A tleap script that builds the chain and sets N, CA, C and O, in Angstrom:
source leaprc.protein.ff14SB
mol = sequence {
  NMET SER ALA ILE LEU ASP GLU ILE THR ALA
  ALA TYR GLU PRO LEU GLY VAL ALA VAL GLU
  GLY VAL ALA THR TYR GLY THR TYR TYR ARG
  LEU ARG CYS ALA ARG CYS GLY ALA ALA LEU
  GLY CYS VAL GLY ASP LYS LEU LEU PRO GLY
  MET ALA ARG GLU LEU VAL ASP GLY GLU MET
  ASP LEU TYR ALA ALA GLY LEU ALA GLY CYS
  ALA CYS GLY PHE GLN ALA GLU ARG ALA GLY
  SER ILE ASP PRO ALA ARG ALA THR ALA ALA
  LYS ALA ARG PHE CALA
}
set mol.1.N position { 0.836 -1.186 0.000 }
set mol.1.CA position { 0.000 0.000 0.000 }
set mol.1.C position { 0.878 1.245 0.000 }
set mol.1.O position { 2.032 1.224 0.427 }
set mol.2.N position { 0.299 2.310 -0.486 }
set mol.2.CA position { 1.003 3.585 -0.476 }
set mol.2.C position { 0.901 4.217 0.906 }
set mol.2.O position { 0.054 3.830 1.710 }
set mol.3.N position { 1.755 5.178 1.176 }
set mol.3.CA position { 1.737 5.856 2.475 }
set mol.3.C position { 0.407 6.568 2.706 }
set mol.3.O position { -0.113 6.557 3.822 }
set mol.4.N position { -0.148 7.189 1.662 }
set mol.4.CA position { -1.408 7.914 1.837 }
set mol.4.C position { -2.560 6.939 2.074 }
set mol.4.O position { -3.465 7.238 2.853 }
set mol.5.N position { -2.543 5.787 1.421 }
set mol.5.CA position { -3.587 4.795 1.655 }
set mol.5.C position { -3.474 4.237 3.075 }
set mol.5.O position { -4.490 3.981 3.722 }
set mol.6.N position { -2.262 4.048 3.556 }
set mol.6.CA position { -2.068 3.634 4.950 }
set mol.6.C position { -2.633 4.687 5.902 }
set mol.6.O position { -3.264 4.351 6.904 }
set mol.7.N position { -2.405 5.959 5.583 }
set mol.7.CA position { -2.915 7.052 6.424 }
set mol.7.C position { -4.442 7.092 6.405 }
set mol.7.O position { -5.069 7.280 7.447 }
set mol.8.N position { -5.037 6.918 5.237 }
set mol.8.CA position { -6.499 6.906 5.118 }
set mol.8.C position { -7.079 5.751 5.926 }
set mol.8.O position { -8.056 5.928 6.654 }
set mol.9.N position { -6.484 4.583 5.800 }
set mol.9.CA position { -6.937 3.408 6.537 }
set mol.9.C position { -6.840 3.645 8.041 }
set mol.9.O position { -7.765 3.313 8.782 }
set mol.10.N position { -5.731 4.213 8.492 }
set mol.10.CA position { -5.542 4.494 9.917 }
set mol.10.C position { -6.538 5.537 10.426 }
set mol.10.O position { -6.948 5.478 11.586 }
set mol.11.N position { -6.929 6.481 9.585 }
set mol.11.CA position { -7.879 7.523 9.995 }
set mol.11.C position { -9.286 6.955 10.166 }
set mol.11.O position { -9.986 7.326 11.108 }
set mol.12.N position { -9.709 6.064 9.272 }
set mol.12.CA position { -11.068 5.522 9.321 }
set mol.12.C position { -11.218 4.335 10.270 }
set mol.12.O position { -12.320 4.083 10.759 }
set mol.13.N position { -10.150 3.608 10.540 }
set mol.13.CA position { -10.235 2.379 11.346 }
set mol.13.C position { -10.851 2.593 12.723 }
set mol.13.O position { -11.676 1.773 13.125 }
set mol.14.N position { -10.509 3.637 13.475 }
set mol.14.CA position { -11.118 3.802 14.798 }
set mol.14.C position { -12.641 3.938 14.765 }
set mol.14.O position { -13.313 3.624 15.748 }
set mol.15.N position { -13.182 4.397 13.653 }
set mol.15.CA position { -14.633 4.543 13.518 }
set mol.15.C position { -15.318 3.275 13.022 }
set mol.15.O position { -16.537 3.255 12.850 }
set mol.16.N position { -14.548 2.226 12.793 }
set mol.16.CA position { -15.157 0.994 12.308 }
set mol.16.C position { -15.465 1.022 10.833 }
set mol.16.O position { -16.414 0.385 10.377 }
set mol.17.N position { -14.662 1.763 10.080 }
set mol.17.CA position { -14.809 1.847 8.630 }
set mol.17.C position { -13.585 1.193 8.000 }
set mol.17.O position { -12.451 1.584 8.276 }
set mol.18.N position { -13.820 0.201 7.156 }
set mol.18.CA position { -12.742 -0.497 6.469 }
set mol.18.C position { -12.537 0.114 5.086 }
set mol.18.O position { -13.499 0.379 4.365 }
set mol.19.N position { -11.289 0.332 4.728 }
set mol.19.CA position { -10.929 0.821 3.395 }
set mol.19.C position { -10.480 -0.397 2.605 }
set mol.19.O position { -9.562 -1.108 3.013 }
set mol.20.N position { -11.127 -0.632 1.483 }
set mol.20.CA position { -10.803 -1.833 0.718 }
set mol.20.C position { -10.805 -1.562 -0.767 }
set mol.20.O position { -11.245 -0.505 -1.219 }
set mol.21.N position { -10.314 -2.519 -1.518 }
set mol.21.CA position { -10.310 -2.576 -2.956 }
set mol.21.C position { -10.448 -1.298 -3.754 }
set mol.21.O position { -11.157 -0.370 -3.364 }
set mol.22.N position { -9.778 -1.270 -4.844 }
set mol.22.CA position { -9.831 -0.138 -5.759 }
set mol.22.C position { -11.212 -0.061 -6.376 }
set mol.22.O position { -11.722 -1.051 -6.899 }
set mol.23.N position { -11.822 1.123 -6.314 }
set mol.23.CA position { -13.149 1.321 -6.901 }
set mol.23.C position { -13.044 1.881 -8.321 }
set mol.23.O position { -13.823 1.496 -9.193 }
set mol.24.N position { -12.097 2.778 -8.561 }
set mol.24.CA position { -11.977 3.415 -9.866 }
set mol.24.C position { -10.533 3.757 -10.173 }
set mol.24.O position { -9.924 4.550 -9.456 }
set mol.25.N position { -9.987 3.192 -11.195 }
set mol.25.CA position { -8.688 3.571 -11.747 }
set mol.25.C position { -7.566 3.736 -10.718 }
set mol.25.O position { -6.635 4.510 -10.939 }
set mol.26.N position { -7.646 3.022 -9.609 }
set mol.26.CA position { -6.565 3.044 -8.636 }
set mol.26.C position { -6.470 4.293 -7.789 }
set mol.26.O position { -5.517 4.431 -7.022 }
set mol.27.N position { -7.423 5.214 -7.895 }
set mol.27.CA position { -7.343 6.428 -7.091 }
set mol.27.C position { -8.499 6.553 -6.100 }
set mol.27.O position { -8.468 7.439 -5.246 }
set mol.28.N position { -9.501 5.708 -6.185 }
set mol.28.CA position { -10.627 5.699 -5.252 }
set mol.28.C position { -10.761 4.312 -4.647 }
set mol.28.O position { -10.596 3.303 -5.332 }
set mol.29.N position { -11.060 4.273 -3.362 }
set mol.29.CA position { -11.169 3.020 -2.628 }
set mol.29.C position { -12.515 2.963 -1.928 }
set mol.29.O position { -13.024 3.981 -1.460 }
set mol.30.N position { -13.095 1.756 -1.857 }
set mol.30.CA position { -14.392 1.571 -1.213 }
set mol.30.C position { -14.269 1.670 0.298 }
set mol.30.O position { -13.294 1.211 0.892 }
set mol.31.N position { -15.280 2.280 0.908 }
set mol.31.CA position { -15.399 2.314 2.355 }
set mol.31.C position { -16.530 1.363 2.728 }
set mol.31.O position { -17.621 1.441 2.164 }
set mol.32.N position { -16.273 0.471 3.672 }
set mol.32.CA position { -17.271 -0.499 4.113 }
set mol.32.C position { -17.335 -0.525 5.632 }
set mol.32.O position { -16.353 -0.236 6.316 }
set mol.33.N position { -18.501 -0.875 6.144 }
set mol.33.CA position { -18.667 -1.055 7.580 }
set mol.33.C position { -17.830 -2.259 8.000 }
set mol.33.O position { -17.934 -3.332 7.405 }
set mol.34.N position { -17.005 -2.081 9.021 }
set mol.34.CA position { -16.151 -3.168 9.496 }
set mol.34.C position { -16.953 -4.241 10.229 }
set mol.34.O position { -16.454 -5.350 10.420 }
set mol.35.N position { -18.183 -3.937 10.643 }
set mol.35.CA position { -19.009 -4.932 11.329 }
set mol.35.C position { -19.807 -5.767 10.333 }
set mol.35.O position { -19.716 -6.994 10.341 }
set mol.36.N position { -20.582 -5.117 9.484 }
set mol.36.CA position { -21.507 -5.870 8.623 }
set mol.36.C position { -21.110 -5.871 7.149 }
set mol.36.O position { -21.690 -6.620 6.363 }
set mol.37.N position { -20.143 -5.058 6.761 }
set mol.37.CA position { -19.676 -5.049 5.377 }
set mol.37.C position { -20.468 -4.177 4.426 }
set mol.37.O position { -20.193 -4.177 3.226 }
set mol.38.N position { -21.444 -3.431 4.927 }
set mol.38.CA position { -22.249 -2.564 4.058 }
set mol.38.C position { -21.376 -1.485 3.414 }
set mol.38.O position { -20.444 -0.976 4.036 }
set mol.39.N position { -21.685 -1.149 2.182 }
set mol.39.CA position { -20.960 -0.099 1.471 }
set mol.39.C position { -21.319 1.261 2.057 }
set mol.39.O position { -22.493 1.570 2.261 }
set mol.40.N position { -20.293 2.072 2.325 }
set mol.40.CA position { -20.495 3.408 2.890 }
set mol.40.C position { -20.106 4.520 1.927 }
set mol.40.O position { -20.466 5.677 2.147 }
set mol.41.N position { -19.387 4.197 0.876 }
set mol.41.CA position { -18.963 5.211 -0.080 }
set mol.41.C position { -17.567 4.941 -0.576 }
set mol.41.O position { -17.078 3.813 -0.518 }
set mol.42.N position { -16.931 5.978 -1.062 }
set mol.42.CA position { -15.571 5.878 -1.590 }
set mol.42.C position { -14.726 7.024 -1.047 }
set mol.42.O position { -15.243 8.052 -0.608 }
set mol.43.N position { -13.428 6.821 -1.089 }
set mol.43.CA position { -12.482 7.863 -0.695 }
set mol.43.C position { -11.358 7.861 -1.727 }
set mol.43.O position { -10.930 6.806 -2.196 }
set mol.44.N position { -10.889 9.052 -2.071 }
set mol.44.CA position { -9.799 9.171 -3.023 }
set mol.44.C position { -8.463 9.237 -2.316 }
set mol.44.O position { -8.384 9.608 -1.145 }
set mol.45.N position { -7.413 8.875 -3.035 }
set mol.45.CA position { -6.087 8.902 -2.432 }
set mol.45.C position { -5.281 10.145 -2.823 }
set mol.45.O position { -4.066 10.184 -2.632 }
set mol.46.N position { -5.946 11.139 -3.359 }
set mol.46.CA position { -5.259 12.379 -3.748 }
set mol.46.C position { -5.318 13.413 -2.621 }
set mol.46.O position { -5.631 14.581 -2.849 }
set mol.47.N position { -5.016 12.967 -1.417 }
set mol.47.CA position { -5.002 13.839 -0.250 }
set mol.47.C position { -3.561 14.174 0.117 }
set mol.47.O position { -2.640 13.407 -0.163 }
set mol.48.N position { -3.386 15.304 0.733 }
set mol.48.CA position { -2.074 15.676 1.245 }
set mol.48.C position { -1.856 14.989 2.587 }
set mol.48.O position { -2.824 14.649 3.268 }
set mol.49.N position { -0.609 14.782 2.976 }
set mol.49.CA position { -0.354 14.162 4.273 }
set mol.49.C position { -1.065 14.924 5.396 }
set mol.49.O position { -1.005 16.151 5.464 }
set mol.50.N position { -1.730 14.182 6.263 }
set mol.50.CA position { -2.449 14.769 7.383 }
set mol.50.C position { -3.907 15.080 7.109 }
set mol.50.O position { -4.677 15.285 8.047 }
set mol.51.N position { -4.304 15.121 5.846 }
set mol.51.CA position { -5.678 15.489 5.514 }
set mol.51.C position { -6.700 14.427 5.898 }
set mol.51.O position { -7.818 14.765 6.286 }
set mol.52.N position { -6.341 13.161 5.798 }
set mol.52.CA position { -7.304 12.099 6.081 }
set mol.52.C position { -7.798 12.192 7.518 }
set mol.52.O position { -9.001 12.109 7.763 }
set mol.53.N position { -6.898 12.360 8.458 }
set mol.53.CA position { -7.282 12.459 9.871 }
set mol.53.C position { -8.164 13.685 10.093 }
set mol.53.O position { -9.151 13.610 10.825 }
set mol.54.N position { -7.823 14.806 9.474 }
set mol.54.CA position { -8.633 16.017 9.619 }
set mol.54.C position { -10.033 15.831 9.045 }
set mol.54.O position { -11.012 16.284 9.638 }
set mol.55.N position { -10.133 15.172 7.902 }
set mol.55.CA position { -11.440 14.934 7.288 }
set mol.55.C position { -12.311 14.043 8.169 }
set mol.55.O position { -13.485 14.340 8.389 }
set mol.56.N position { -11.741 12.964 8.667 }
set mol.56.CA position { -12.502 12.049 9.508 }
set mol.56.C position { -12.892 12.746 10.811 }
set mol.56.O position { -14.015 12.576 11.286 }
set mol.57.N position { -11.991 13.518 11.389 }
set mol.57.CA position { -12.324 14.256 12.612 }
set mol.57.C position { -13.455 15.249 12.356 }
set mol.57.O position { -14.318 15.437 13.213 }
set mol.58.N position { -13.455 15.878 11.196 }
set mol.58.CA position { -14.510 16.816 10.843 }
set mol.58.C position { -15.862 16.150 10.659 }
set mol.58.O position { -16.896 16.805 10.791 }
set mol.59.N position { -15.872 14.855 10.355 }
set mol.59.CA position { -17.105 14.094 10.163 }
set mol.59.C position { -17.568 13.391 11.445 }
set mol.59.O position { -18.646 12.798 11.474 }
set mol.60.N position { -16.757 13.459 12.495 }
set mol.60.CA position { -17.021 12.693 13.714 }
set mol.60.C position { -18.416 12.945 14.287 }
set mol.60.O position { -19.079 11.999 14.711 }
set mol.61.N position { -18.872 14.191 14.310 }
set mol.61.CA position { -20.196 14.491 14.859 }
set mol.61.C position { -21.298 13.813 14.048 }
set mol.61.O position { -22.292 13.357 14.612 }
set mol.62.N position { -21.130 13.745 12.739 }
set mol.62.CA position { -22.125 13.088 11.893 }
set mol.62.C position { -22.169 11.591 12.167 }
set mol.62.O position { -23.247 10.999 12.212 }
set mol.63.N position { -21.007 10.980 12.349 }
set mol.63.CA position { -20.966 9.557 12.695 }
set mol.63.C position { -21.594 9.334 14.070 }
set mol.63.O position { -22.390 8.412 14.246 }
set mol.64.N position { -21.241 10.171 15.037 }
set mol.64.CA position { -21.744 10.014 16.408 }
set mol.64.C position { -23.264 10.135 16.474 }
set mol.64.O position { -23.914 9.438 17.253 }
set mol.65.N position { -23.825 11.017 15.658 }
set mol.65.CA position { -25.273 11.227 15.652 }
set mol.65.C position { -26.008 10.208 14.783 }
set mol.65.O position { -27.238 10.216 14.725 }
set mol.66.N position { -25.272 9.340 14.114 }
set mol.66.CA position { -25.888 8.341 13.257 }
set mol.66.C position { -26.295 8.865 11.898 }
set mol.66.O position { -27.045 8.205 11.179 }
set mol.67.N position { -25.809 10.048 11.532 }
set mol.67.CA position { -26.155 10.643 10.233 }
set mol.67.C position { -25.195 10.231 9.129 }
set mol.67.O position { -25.480 10.429 7.948 }
set mol.68.N position { -24.066 9.660 9.507 }
set mol.68.CA position { -23.116 9.103 8.548 }
set mol.68.C position { -22.771 7.712 9.060 }
set mol.68.O position { -22.863 7.440 10.257 }
set mol.69.N position { -22.382 6.856 8.166 }
set mol.69.CA position { -22.045 5.496 8.564 }
set mol.69.C position { -23.152 4.525 8.206 }
set mol.69.O position { -24.060 4.840 7.438 }
set mol.70.N position { -23.055 3.353 8.773 }
set mol.70.CA position { -23.920 2.239 8.432 }
set mol.70.C position { -25.199 2.228 9.268 }
set mol.70.O position { -25.223 2.721 10.395 }
set mol.71.N position { -26.243 1.667 8.707 }
set mol.71.CA position { -27.517 1.541 9.414 }
set mol.71.C position { -27.410 0.607 10.618 }
set mol.71.O position { -28.255 0.665 11.511 }
set mol.72.N position { -26.393 -0.249 10.663 }
set mol.72.CA position { -26.238 -1.149 11.816 }
set mol.72.C position { -25.780 -0.391 13.059 }
set mol.72.O position { -25.827 -0.938 14.161 }
set mol.73.N position { -25.338 0.861 12.903 }
set mol.73.CA position { -24.977 1.701 14.041 }
set mol.73.C position { -23.560 1.548 14.554 }
set mol.73.O position { -23.210 2.144 15.573 }
set mol.74.N position { -22.734 0.763 13.874 }
set mol.74.CA position { -21.379 0.509 14.359 }
set mol.74.C position { -20.546 1.778 14.453 }
set mol.74.O position { -19.831 1.968 15.437 }
set mol.75.N position { -20.620 2.651 13.452 }
set mol.75.CA position { -19.820 3.870 13.473 }
set mol.75.C position { -20.285 4.804 14.589 }
set mol.75.O position { -19.459 5.462 15.220 }
set mol.76.N position { -21.589 4.873 14.842 }
set mol.76.CA position { -22.090 5.699 15.944 }
set mol.76.C position { -21.591 5.166 17.279 }
set mol.76.O position { -21.217 5.946 18.155 }
set mol.77.N position { -21.582 3.846 17.446 }
set mol.77.CA position { -21.050 3.242 18.671 }
set mol.77.C position { -19.571 3.577 18.854 }
set mol.77.O position { -19.134 3.961 19.939 }
set mol.78.N position { -18.819 3.423 17.780 }
set mol.78.CA position { -17.372 3.672 17.866 }
set mol.78.C position { -17.093 5.139 18.149 }
set mol.78.O position { -16.229 5.458 18.967 }
set mol.79.N position { -17.818 6.044 17.478 }
set mol.79.CA position { -17.629 7.480 17.727 }
set mol.79.C position { -17.944 7.809 19.179 }
set mol.79.O position { -17.257 8.619 19.803 }
set mol.80.N position { -18.980 7.181 19.713 }
set mol.80.CA position { -19.350 7.396 21.104 }
set mol.80.C position { -18.302 6.898 22.077 }
set mol.80.O position { -18.131 7.474 23.152 }
set mol.81.N position { -17.602 5.841 21.717 }
set mol.81.CA position { -16.563 5.323 22.606 }
set mol.81.C position { -15.270 6.124 22.504 }
set mol.81.O position { -14.481 6.150 23.449 }
set mol.82.N position { -15.046 6.777 21.366 }
set mol.82.CA position { -13.840 7.590 21.181 }
set mol.82.C position { -13.930 8.869 21.999 }
set mol.82.O position { -12.973 9.253 22.671 }
set mol.83.N position { -15.083 9.528 21.942 }
set mol.83.CA position { -15.271 10.794 22.662 }
set mol.83.C position { -16.729 10.890 23.118 }
set mol.83.O position { -17.559 11.480 22.426 }
set mol.84.N position { -17.039 10.312 24.278 }
set mol.84.CA position { -18.436 10.278 24.736 }
set mol.84.C position { -19.092 11.655 24.867 }
set mol.84.O position { -20.257 11.816 24.503 }
set mol.85.N position { -18.372 12.635 25.373 }
set mol.85.CA position { -18.963 13.973 25.544 }
set mol.85.C position { -19.301 14.591 24.188 }
set mol.85.O position { -20.368 15.181 24.019 }
set mol.86.N position { -18.402 14.456 23.237 }
set mol.86.CA position { -18.649 15.003 21.900 }
set mol.86.C position { -19.816 14.276 21.240 }
set mol.86.O position { -20.635 14.905 20.569 }
set mol.87.N position { -19.900 12.970 21.423 }
set mol.87.CA position { -20.990 12.186 20.828 }
set mol.87.C position { -22.334 12.607 21.412 }
set mol.87.O position { -23.315 12.753 20.682 }
set mol.88.N position { -22.377 12.799 22.718 }
set mol.88.CA position { -23.625 13.231 23.367 }
set mol.88.C position { -24.054 14.597 22.865 }
set mol.88.O position { -25.232 14.821 22.585 }
set mol.89.N position { -23.103 15.506 22.751 }
set mol.89.CA position { -23.404 16.856 22.246 }
set mol.89.C position { -23.874 16.799 20.791 }
set mol.89.O position { -24.807 17.511 20.417 }
set mol.90.N position { -23.240 15.961 19.969 }
set mol.90.CA position { -23.627 15.839 18.563 }
set mol.90.C position { -25.041 15.287 18.434 }
set mol.90.O position { -25.827 15.771 17.620 }
set mol.91.N position { -25.370 14.264 19.244 }
set mol.91.CA position { -26.717 13.695 19.187 }
set mol.91.C position { -27.756 14.720 19.572 }
set mol.91.O position { -28.824 14.780 18.961 }
set mol.92.N position { -27.463 15.533 20.579 }
set mol.92.CA position { -28.408 16.577 21.007 }
set mol.92.C position { -28.544 17.666 19.945 }
set mol.92.O position { -29.642 18.163 19.696 }
set mol.93.N position { -27.438 18.028 19.330 }
set mol.93.CA position { -27.457 19.096 18.331 }
set mol.93.C position { -28.235 18.684 17.084 }
set mol.93.O position { -28.945 19.501 16.499 }
set mol.94.N position { -28.107 17.430 16.677 }
set mol.94.CA position { -28.744 16.964 15.444 }
set mol.94.C position { -30.094 16.308 15.683 }
set mol.94.O position { -30.713 15.825 14.734 }
set mol.95.N position { -30.567 16.277 16.918 }
set mol.95.CA position { -31.846 15.612 17.225 }
set mol.95.C position { -33.020 16.387 16.664 }
set mol.95.O position { -34.168 15.974 16.828 }
savepdb mol mol.pdb
quit
């Protein structure tokens, strides 16, 4: 794997999102729920170093509130375990 793909994988892994297989021409990769395998979307590898972590952190409230991620709720659970106070605030804000 490339360094940027390793970084993308490391950024999404704590949320229970698996980065797998090439989706398009070697520059986009599928995102899947690490629990049930449901497709969550794609991510490109044309990011600058450090951007993957910032992007995932910026999406954390959406995952915590259940507005992003899988219908099985795995990403919301993981986001809640990473930062319980932030997850509680996100759920209240988006309720």
